[in-house]
Wavefront OBJ file of the C-alpha trace (Angstrom):
o trace
v 80.986 183.054 57.801
v 78.721 185.411 59.666
v 76.566 184.088 62.509
v 73.459 184.993 60.514
v 74.574 182.786 57.610
v 75.468 180.011 60.025
v 72.049 180.138 61.689
v 70.347 180.282 58.290
v 72.174 177.129 57.170
v 71.356 175.426 60.465
v 67.677 176.206 59.973
v 67.742 174.582 56.544
v 69.539 171.543 57.949
v 67.062 171.129 60.802
v 64.080 171.598 58.512
v 65.479 168.981 56.132
v 66.113 166.532 58.958
v 62.682 167.257 60.416
v 61.091 166.497 57.044
v 62.881 163.132 57.138
v 61.448 162.601 60.643
v 64.890 162.464 62.268
v 63.787 164.869 64.989
v 60.563 164.999 66.906
v 58.677 168.252 66.673
v 59.539 169.247 70.257
v 63.297 168.852 69.842
v 63.196 170.691 66.512
v 61.327 173.567 68.090
v 63.842 173.676 70.939
v 66.790 173.793 68.548
v 65.165 176.500 66.431
v 64.428 178.587 69.511
v 68.042 178.221 70.681
v 69.286 179.304 67.247
v 66.980 182.321 67.378
v 68.200 183.185 70.880
v 71.832 183.035 69.732
v 71.046 185.301 66.797
v 69.290 187.842 69.032
v 72.273 187.832 71.417
v 74.623 188.398 68.476
v 72.577 191.352 67.215
v 72.373 192.951 70.659
v 76.110 192.417 71.195
v 76.994 193.990 67.865
v 74.800 197.017 68.616
v 76.438 197.469 72.022
v 79.906 197.112 70.503
v 79.101 199.657 67.777
v 77.753 202.142 70.342
v 80.873 201.775 72.488
v 83.095 202.430 69.471
v 81.058 205.509 68.502
v 81.261 206.844 72.071
v 85.029 206.285 72.097
v 85.452 208.292 68.907
v 83.209 211.060 70.261
v 85.277 211.245 73.458
v 88.495 211.466 71.449
v 87.018 214.234 69.291
v 85.764 216.157 72.310
v 89.110 215.779 74.075
v 90.908 217.177 71.033
v 88.534 220.146 70.899
v 89.060 220.862 74.603
v 92.837 220.761 74.207
v 92.633 223.042 71.176
v 90.466 225.574 73.013
v 92.879 225.584 75.977
v 95.770 226.117 73.578
v 93.961 229.044 71.947
v 93.259 230.607 75.351
v 96.909 230.213 76.312
v 98.041 231.835 73.057
v 95.660 234.758 73.607
v 96.805 235.281 77.175
v 100.494 235.065 76.241
v 100.085 237.683 73.492
v 98.556 240.105 75.986
v 101.789 240.169 77.987
v 103.891 241.267 75.026
l 1 2 3 4 5 6 7 8 9 10 11 12 13 14 15 16 17 18 19 20 21 22 23 24 25 26 27 28 29 30 31 32 33 34 35 36 37 38 39 40 41 42 43 44 45 46 47 48 49 50 51 52 53 54 55 56 57 58 59 60 61 62 63 64 65 66 67 68 69 70 71 72 73 74 75 76 77 78 79 80 81 82
């Protein structure tokens, strides 16, 4: 279950309990704000993780291109000696 689904279900639960007057309005607001904060942290964390993965793939691609260009230069220089 994704965190978004979990938070969504929690919101429904808290709204239901609030309608039954189980919680006071202040505690309900506090819980909803905490759920929102957790969701925002999850979104920011997933964006950071995705960016790190993209940067890792870019570095691997660039490293491969550098190695290939060095190999081509070496092949060109070795053919000049023959």
